ZALO-308787 format. One record per residue (C-alpha): x, y, z; residue number from 1; residue in three letters; chain. Coordinates in pm, whole numbers. Layout:
! residues N
> X:Y:Z:NUM:ALA:A;
...
This chain:
! residues 359
> -128:229:-1385:1:MET:A;
> -32:-44:-1147:2:LYS:A;
> 63:95:-808:3:ARG:A;
> 248:-63:-521:4:SER:A;
> -25:-168:-272:5:MET:A;
> 153:-68:46:6:ALA:A;
> 232:289:-69:7:LEU:A;
> -93:336:-254:8:CYS:A;
> -293:246:57:9:LEU:A;
> -75:473:269:10:THR:A;
> -115:766:31:11:LEU:A;
> -487:702:1:12:ALA:A;
> -518:678:381:13:ALA:A;
> -505:999:580:14:VAL:A;
> -265:1292:580:15:LEU:A;
> -381:1580:798:16:THR:A;
> -289:1939:735:17:LEU:A;
> -374:2250:933:18:THR:A;
> -696:2414:826:19:ALA:A;
> -659:2683:564:20:CYS:A;
> -724:3041:670:21:GLY:A;
> -857:3183:995:22:GLY:A;
> -701:3197:1338:23:ASP:A;
> -509:2900:1473:24:PRO:A;
> -751:2653:1629:25:GLN:A;
> -701:2534:1983:26:GLU:A;
> -980:2280:1959:27:GLU:A;
> -1004:1932:1817:28:GLY:A;
> -925:1583:1929:29:LEU:A;
> -550:1607:1905:30:PHE:A;
> -533:1932:2098:31:TYR:A;
> -755:1783:2369:32:GLN:A;
> -536:1474:2386:33:ALA:A;
> -197:1645:2379:34:SER:A;
> -238:2008:2477:35:GLY:A;
> -29:2098:2172:36:ILE:A;
> -169:2357:1933:37:ARG:A;
> -251:2207:1591:38:PRO:A;
> -28:2453:1405:39:GLU:A;
> 272:2406:1634:40:ALA:A;
> 576:2267:1452:41:VAL:A;
> 689:1936:1602:42:LEU:A;
> 957:1838:1351:43:LEU:A;
> 1103:1907:1008:44:SER:A;
> 1184:1665:725:45:VAL:A;
> 1457:1786:492:46:ASP:A;
> 1362:2137:596:47:GLY:A;
> 984:2094:555:48:ARG:A;
> 808:2184:878:49:GLU:A;
> 555:1935:1009:50:VAL:A;
> 272:2050:1233:51:THR:A;
> 130:1877:1538:52:ALA:A;
> -194:1819:1349:53:GLN:A;
> -12:1609:1092:54:ARG:A;
> 221:1416:1321:55:TYR:A;
> -45:1347:1584:56:LEU:A;
> -274:1200:1321:57:TYR:A;
> -8:944:1236:58:TRP:A;
> 57:878:1603:59:LEU:A;
> -313:815:1657:60:ALA:A;
> -314:593:1349:61:TYR:A;
> -30:384:1491:62:ALA:A;
> -194:362:1833:63:CYS:A;
> -524:254:1679:64:ASP:A;
> -339:-25:1502:65:TYR:A;
> -180:-137:1827:66:LEU:A;
> -516:-121:2003:67:ALA:A;
> -655:-363:1747:68:GLY:A;
> -369:-608:1799:69:SER:A;
> -245:-565:2156:70:TYR:A;
> -541:-430:2353:71:ASP:A;
> -659:-634:2649:72:THR:A;
> -932:-571:2904:73:GLU:A;
> -684:-340:3073:74:GLY:A;
> -605:-147:2755:75:GLY:A;
> -285:-149:2551:76:ILE:A;
> 4:-304:2741:77:GLN:A;
> 266:-47:2644:78:TRP:A;
> 549:-252:2794:79:ALA:A;
> 484:-532:2543:80:ASP:A;
> 727:-545:2252:81:THR:A;
> 707:-560:1874:82:VAL:A;
> 1012:-573:1648:83:ASP:A;
> 1231:-548:1960:84:GLY:A;
> 1071:-222:2081:85:GLN:A;
> 815:-150:2349:86:ASN:A;
> 484:-44:2202:87:LEU:A;
> 527:323:2287:88:GLU:A;
> 857:344:2100:89:ALA:A;
> 709:146:1812:90:TYR:A;
> 411:381:1780:91:ALA:A;
> 638:685:1775:92:LYS:A;
> 866:528:1514:93:GLU:A;
> 576:434:1284:94:GLN:A;
> 427:782:1315:95:ALA:A;
> 764:934:1229:96:LEU:A;
> 808:707:926:97:LYS:A;
> 467:793:785:98:ASN:A;
> 521:1161:852:99:THR:A;
> 857:1151:674:100:ALA:A;
> 706:968:376:101:LEU:A;
> 435:1228:327:102:TYR:A;
> 677:1516:372:103:ALA:A;
> 900:1356:110:104:THR:A;
> 610:1337:-137:105:VAL:A;
> 553:1709:-83:106:GLU:A;
> 924:1788:-110:107:ASN:A;
> 956:1592:-432:108:TRP:A;
> 649:1761:-577:109:ALA:A;
> 803:2098:-501:110:GLU:A;
> 1145:1998:-635:111:ASP:A;
> 1007:1856:-960:112:TYR:A;
> 743:2120:-1021:113:GLY:A;
> 438:1901:-968:114:CYS:A;
> 126:2095:-869:115:THR:A;
> -247:2034:-856:116:LEU:A;
> -433:2104:-1178:117:THR:A;
> -790:2224:-1234:118:ASP:A;
> -871:1869:-1343:119:GLU:A;
> -738:1740:-1010:120:ASP:A;
> -955:1983:-815:121:ARG:A;
> -1261:1889:-1018:122:ASP:A;
> -1192:1522:-950:123:ALA:A;
> -1148:1592:-579:124:MET:A;
> -1483:1771:-574:125:GLU:A;
> -1649:1471:-736:126:ARG:A;
> -1484:1238:-484:127:GLU:A;
> -1613:1447:-196:128:TRP:A;
> -1966:1451:-342:129:ALA:A;
> -1956:1073:-387:130:ALA:A;
> -1856:1019:-23:131:ARG:A;
> -2126:1257:96:132:VAL:A;
> -2385:1065:-106:133:ALA:A;
> -2249:733:21:134:GLN:A;
> -2296:834:385:135:TYR:A;
> -2629:1008:338:136:GLY:A;
> -2523:1371:361:137:GLY:A;
> -2228:1593:442:138:GLU:A;
> -2301:1606:813:139:GLU:A;
> -2303:1226:833:140:ALA:A;
> -1977:1201:639:141:TYR:A;
> -1808:1462:858:142:LEU:A;
> -1920:1260:1159:143:ALA:A;
> -1729:963:1015:144:VAL:A;
> -1416:1174:968:145:LEU:A;
> -1430:1348:1307:146:ALA:A;
> -1292:1060:1519:147:PRO:A;
> -987:1060:1288:148:MET:A;
> -929:1429:1357:149:GLY:A;
> -1043:1536:1010:150:LEU:A;
> -1269:1804:871:151:ASP:A;
> -1340:1881:506:152:ARG:A;
> -1027:2094:455:153:ALA:A;
> -804:1823:592:154:GLU:A;
> -981:1546:398:155:ALA:A;
> -936:1743:77:156:GLU:A;
> -568:1789:162:157:ALA:A;
> -541:1410:163:158:ILE:A;
> -668:1395:-192:159:SER:A;
> -435:1675:-291:160:GLY:A;
> -128:1487:-176:161:ASP:A;
> -247:1172:-349:162:TYR:A;
> -274:1360:-677:163:TYR:A;
> 75:1504:-627:164:LEU:A;
> 197:1148:-583:165:TYR:A;
> 32:1048:-910:166:ARG:A;
> 192:1340:-1092:167:HIS:A;
> 531:1237:-960:168:LEU:A;
> 476:885:-1086:169:TYR:A;
> 364:1012:-1425:170:ASP:A;
> 684:1217:-1445:171:LEU:A;
> 884:909:-1349:172:TYR:A;
> 719:723:-1639:173:CYS:A;
> 805:1000:-1886:174:THR:A;
> 1113:906:-2086:175:GLU:A;
> 1389:1163:-2052:176:GLY:A;
> 1237:1334:-1748:177:SER:A;
> 1434:1418:-1436:178:ALA:A;
> 1269:1126:-1255:179:LEU:A;
> 1284:867:-1534:180:ALA:A;
> 1480:557:-1428:181:PRO:A;
> 1764:411:-1630:182:ALA:A;
> 1688:62:-1761:183:GLU:A;
> 2001:-76:-1596:184:ARG:A;
> 1877:53:-1260:185:ASP:A;
> 1545:-124:-1308:186:LEU:A;
> 1729:-442:-1402:187:GLU:A;
> 1948:-419:-1094:188:THR:A;
> 1647:-359:-869:189:PHE:A;
> 1458:-652:-1022:190:ALA:A;
> 1756:-883:-981:191:ARG:A;
> 1832:-780:-623:192:GLU:A;
> 1468:-810:-516:193:ARG:A;
> 1418:-1148:-686:194:GLY:A;
> 1157:-1049:-947:195:TYR:A;
> 1057:-1300:-1212:196:ILE:A;
> 793:-1311:-1485:197:THR:A;
> 599:-1636:-1518:198:VAL:A;
> 306:-1749:-1727:199:ASP:A;
> 117:-2053:-1610:200:HIS:A;
> -155:-2300:-1691:201:ILE:A;
> -346:-2395:-1377:202:TRP:A;
> -569:-2701:-1354:203:ILE:A;
> -764:-2642:-1034:204:SER:A;
> -859:-2920:-794:205:THR:A;
> -1073:-2689:-581:206:ALA:A;
> -1397:-2855:-688:207:ALA:A;
> -1263:-3205:-625:208:ALA:A;
> -1291:-3388:-296:209:ASP:A;
> -932:-3458:-179:210:PRO:A;
> -1042:-3814:-104:211:ALA:A;
> -1180:-3857:-455:212:ASP:A;
> -874:-3997:-627:213:THR:A;
> -1061:-4038:-954:214:GLU:A;
> -1140:-3665:-970:215:ALA:A;
> -783:-3573:-877:216:ILE:A;
> -646:-3810:-1138:217:ASP:A;
> -874:-3651:-1399:218:ALA:A;
> -725:-3310:-1320:219:CYS:A;
> -375:-3453:-1341:220:ARG:A;
> -456:-3616:-1674:221:ALA:A;
> -581:-3285:-1811:222:ARG:A;
> -257:-3117:-1707:223:ALA:A;
> -54:-3396:-1866:224:GLU:A;
> -254:-3360:-2186:225:GLU:A;
> -171:-2988:-2199:226:ALA:A;
> 195:-3068:-2132:227:PHE:A;
> 204:-3324:-2414:228:ALA:A;
> 72:-3066:-2661:229:LYS:A;
> 318:-2807:-2536:230:LEU:A;
> 607:-3051:-2550:231:ASN:A;
> 524:-3133:-2911:232:GLY:A;
> 497:-2771:-3018:233:SER:A;
> 747:-2615:-3257:234:ALA:A;
> 698:-2282:-3079:235:ASP:A;
> 607:-2354:-2716:236:PRO:A;
> 647:-1991:-2604:237:ALA:A;
> 381:-1887:-2856:238:HIS:A;
> 154:-2186:-2805:239:ASP:A;
> 164:-2166:-2425:240:PHE:A;
> -84:-1876:-2423:241:ALA:A;
> -311:-2056:-2669:242:ILE:A;
> -314:-2371:-2457:243:LEU:A;
> -379:-2162:-2146:244:ALA:A;
> -698:-2028:-2303:245:GLU:A;
> -819:-2386:-2341:246:THR:A;
> -688:-2556:-2030:247:TYR:A;
> -625:-2301:-1757:248:SER:A;
> -874:-2241:-1477:249:ASP:A;
> -719:-1903:-1398:250:GLU:A;
> -1024:-1671:-1358:251:PRO:A;
> -837:-1346:-1419:252:ASN:A;
> -621:-1451:-1709:253:ARG:A;
> -750:-1166:-1925:254:ASP:A;
> -595:-925:-1674:255:GLN:A;
> -256:-1097:-1700:256:HIS:A;
> -227:-1211:-2062:257:PRO:A;
> 152:-1201:-2050:258:ASP:A;
> 186:-1372:-1713:259:GLY:A;
> 266:-1245:-1365:260:TYR:A;
> 566:-1042:-1257:261:THR:A;
> 638:-1072:-886:262:PHE:A;
> 908:-1107:-625:263:ALA:A;
> 984:-1462:-517:264:LEU:A;
> 831:-1539:-181:265:GLY:A;
> 541:-1295:-203:266:ASP:A;
> 278:-1569:-232:267:GLY:A;
> 174:-1506:-592:268:THR:A;
> 235:-1872:-675:269:LEU:A;
> 241:-2179:-450:270:PRO:A;
> 577:-2271:-301:271:GLU:A;
> 605:-2581:-520:272:ALA:A;
> 568:-2361:-830:273:CYS:A;
> 829:-2113:-709:274:GLU:A;
> 1076:-2394:-656:275:GLU:A;
> 1006:-2534:-1003:276:ALA:A;
> 1031:-2202:-1185:277:VAL:A;
> 1365:-2116:-1026:278:GLN:A;
> 1510:-2423:-1195:279:ALA:A;
> 1405:-2291:-1537:280:LEU:A;
> 1595:-2062:-1771:281:GLU:A;
> 1407:-1782:-1943:282:GLU:A;
> 1204:-1932:-2227:283:GLY:A;
> 1187:-2280:-2069:284:GLN:A;
> 867:-2446:-1948:285:PHE:A;
> 816:-2697:-1671:286:SER:A;
> 658:-3036:-1654:287:GLY:A;
> 341:-3085:-1451:288:VAL:A;
> 389:-2936:-1103:289:VAL:A;
> 156:-3053:-828:290:GLU:A;
> 54:-2794:-568:291:ALA:A;
> -207:-2781:-293:292:GLU:A;
> -463:-2614:-519:293:ASP:A;
> -406:-2810:-838:294:GLY:A;
> -159:-2883:-1117:295:PHE:A;
> 53:-2624:-1297:296:TYR:A;
> 255:-2583:-1613:297:LEU:A;
> 499:-2293:-1588:298:LEU:A;
> 673:-2082:-1850:299:LEU:A;
> 953:-1857:-1733:300:ARG:A;
> 977:-1538:-1936:301:LYS:A;
> 1217:-1244:-1942:302:PRO:A;
> 1144:-1012:-1651:303:VAL:A;
> 886:-753:-1750:304:ASP:A;
> 1057:-433:-1636:305:LEU:A;
> 745:-227:-1700:306:SER:A;
> 573:-430:-1429:307:ALA:A;
> 866:-376:-1193:308:VAL:A;
> 876:1:-1253:309:ALA:A;
> 597:97:-1006:310:PRO:A;
> 766:-91:-723:311:ASP:A;
> 1100:69:-806:312:TYR:A;
> 944:415:-791:313:PHE:A;
> 798:338:-449:314:ASP:A;
> 1133:205:-334:315:ALA:A;
> 1306:524:-445:316:LEU:A;
> 1051:737:-264:317:LEU:A;
> 1075:526:50:318:GLN:A;
> 1454:537:42:319:ALA:A;
> 1442:916:19:320:ALA:A;
> 1208:928:318:321:ALA:A;
> 1427:688:517:322:ASP:A;
> 1739:895:452:323:SER:A;
> 1575:1234:509:324:ALA:A;
> 1727:1472:762:325:GLU:A;
> 1479:1492:1047:326:ILE:A;
> 1492:1748:1327:327:SER:A;
> 1255:1714:1622:328:THR:A;
> 1143:1957:1889:329:THR:A;
> 1146:1911:2263:330:ARG:A;
> 766:1895:2261:331:ALA:A;
> 777:1587:2040:332:LEU:A;
> 1056:1424:2238:333:GLU:A;
> 864:1474:2563:334:ASN:A;
> 531:1348:2427:335:LEU:A;
> 404:1055:2632:336:ASP:A;
> 230:817:2394:337:VAL:A;
> 25:622:2648:338:SER:A;
> -109:941:2807:339:SER:A;
> -185:1087:2466:340:PHE:A;
> -379:783:2352:341:TYR:A;
> -570:750:2678:342:GLU:A;
> -676:1115:2650:343:ALA:A;
> -758:1071:2281:344:LEU:A;
> -981:774:2359:345:THR:A;
> -1167:981:2619:346:GLU:A;
> -1203:1274:2378:347:ALA:A;
> -1344:1044:2111:348:ARG:A;
> -1597:905:2357:349:ALA:A;
> -1705:1257:2451:350:GLU:A;
> -1731:1349:2085:351:GLN:A;
> -1946:1045:2011:352:ALA:A;
> -2167:1118:2311:353:SER:A;
> -2214:1480:2204:354:ALA:A;
> -2296:1368:1852:355:GLY:A;
> -2556:1123:1980:356:GLY:A;
> -2724:1388:2193:357:GLU:A;
> -2732:1628:1897:358:ALA:A;
> -2899:1363:1684:359:ALA:A;
């Protein structure tokens, strides 16, 4: 099923959990960097306790992002700002948001009776084996995970939460279930977020030299020919798809036979096309629209709510996470982000050095 990219990437990223069984561990990157035991509770999300191991992963994740964007020869300049916050406050906020999102997935799974199945566990085992093979052995793969604060138990917990997420979505797609959306709610969401469904015929000018007016004119003439046939059709909505098979240069048309459903402004179509399609009523088609990458004919269709449904599910989940009741501990409130990340960077370097010597 189509998934929202932002949430799918987040859920397929990394969620760390405390290792299963055994005595609490006082080792590992995050303990070295923070001095906080991995199993210590730092916060709760709607009553679900969140350990240091989990929260500190997300804090490290946020800091790594900042290091890639704001690092200078002197390291991250924590006094710099993003979205009106200094970088330390921003890192903490992003870590808290991701933590709350994952906790909400787990809370929802518990509330709606979603659990891992034997099929899920078999699939997770295959995924692990594939990664091990990809990196040339389990030891090599674990060495890739180690700088992220992960071992096998924690990596498998990631997959477990992803499968819970999928089960929740499947329940949401089941008519009459406790999570199934009402059609009017989908319609309202689509309208408020500016979703439209558009089919198009695209005559590309990518192969033409912009200075070659003859080649550009040939592309325009081809688009005008398609428009003339469409304009003379007794059933243009039906014939649009047929003409697209003949005229359109869209390489992935077979993946979108009924057109694209998207939110205005997301870059799916060129700006000139978005402006043109907004002037159309559902069922109407445009004349030839010139854009930077070629010429378009556009057909506005009724919004495909089935294509909107995945985004609505993600929005519901995100809204639940944003409105969750969060309680934090003094240890979290007193955590100094810059000191934590500096210590984490040193611990990673030591880990890499030890790994190199062992090899």
